[in-house]
C-alpha positions as a Markdown table, in Angstrom:
| # | Residue | x | y | z |
|---|---|---|---|---|
| 1 | Met | 114.1 | 208.1 | 28.7 |
| 2 | Thr | 113.5 | 207.5 | 32.3 |
| 3 | Ile | 115.8 | 204.5 | 32.2 |
| 4 | Leu | 118.7 | 206.9 | 32.0 |
| 5 | Leu | 117.7 | 208.0 | 35.5 |
| 6 | Phe | 118.5 | 204.5 | 36.7 |
| 7 | Leu | 121.4 | 203.7 | 34.4 |
| 8 | Ile | 123.6 | 206.9 | 35.1 |
| 9 | Pro | 123.7 | 206.3 | 38.9 |
| 10 | Ile | 124.3 | 202.6 | 38.6 |
| 11 | Ser | 127.3 | 203.3 | 36.1 |
| 12 | Leu | 128.6 | 205.8 | 38.6 |
| 13 | Leu | 128.5 | 203.3 | 41.4 |
| 14 | Leu | 130.3 | 200.8 | 39.3 |
| 15 | Leu | 133.0 | 203.2 | 38.3 |
| 16 | Ala | 133.4 | 204.2 | 41.9 |
| 17 | Ala | 133.8 | 200.4 | 42.8 |
| 18 | Ala | 136.6 | 199.9 | 40.0 |
| 19 | Ile | 138.5 | 203.0 | 41.2 |
| 20 | Gly | 138.3 | 201.8 | 44.8 |
| 21 | Ala | 139.4 | 198.3 | 43.8 |
| 22 | Phe | 142.3 | 199.9 | 42.0 |
| 23 | Val | 143.4 | 202.1 | 44.8 |
| 24 | Trp | 143.2 | 199.2 | 47.3 |
| 25 | Ala | 145.4 | 197.1 | 44.9 |
| 26 | Val | 147.9 | 199.8 | 44.7 |
| 27 | Arg | 148.0 | 200.5 | 48.4 |
| 28 | Arg | 148.5 | 196.7 | 49.1 |
| 29 | Gly | 151.5 | 196.7 | 46.8 |
| 30 | Gln | 150.1 | 194.5 | 43.9 |
| 31 | Phe | 151.8 | 196.6 | 41.2 |
| 32 | Asp | 155.2 | 197.1 | 43.1 |
| 33 | Asp | 157.4 | 194.6 | 41.1 |
| 34 | Leu | 156.0 | 193.5 | 37.7 |
| 35 | Asp | 159.4 | 192.5 | 36.2 |
| 36 | Thr | 160.8 | 189.8 | 38.7 |
| 37 | Pro | 158.1 | 187.3 | 38.8 |
| 38 | Pro | 158.2 | 186.3 | 35.1 |
| 39 | Leu | 162.0 | 186.0 | 35.3 |
| 40 | Asp | 161.9 | 183.6 | 38.5 |
| 41 | Met | 160.3 | 180.9 | 36.5 |
| 42 | Leu | 163.1 | 181.1 | 34.0 |
| 43 | Arg | 165.9 | 180.7 | 36.7 |
| 44 | Asp | 167.5 | 177.4 | 36.9 |
| 45 | Asp | 167.0 | 175.4 | 40.1 |
| 46 | Asp | 170.4 | 173.8 | 41.0 |
| 47 | Arg | 169.1 | 172.0 | 43.9 |
| 48 | Pro | 169.1 | 168.2 | 43.4 |
| 49 | Ala | 165.8 | 166.3 | 43.6 |
| 50 | Pro | 165.1 | 164.6 | 46.9 |
| 51 | Pro | 165.7 | 160.9 | 47.0 |
| 52 | Pro | 162.8 | 158.6 | 46.6 |
| 53 | Arg | 161.1 | 157.3 | 49.8 |
| 54 | Asp | 161.1 | 153.6 | 50.5 |
| 55 | Arg | 157.4 | 152.2 | 50.7 |
| 56 | Asp | 157.2 | 149.5 | 53.3 |
């Protein structure tokens, strides 16, 4: 039963760390645009490939 005296504060500290990490990520803009990055990789790249370099 005394183990609960250790586990409850440890779990509260872990919860506070997780909430802090989430708030930090939101303030840094990690969740601003969730739709565009998956679409960017589907977009065609119309630029031609660079010519091969001659090896001397």
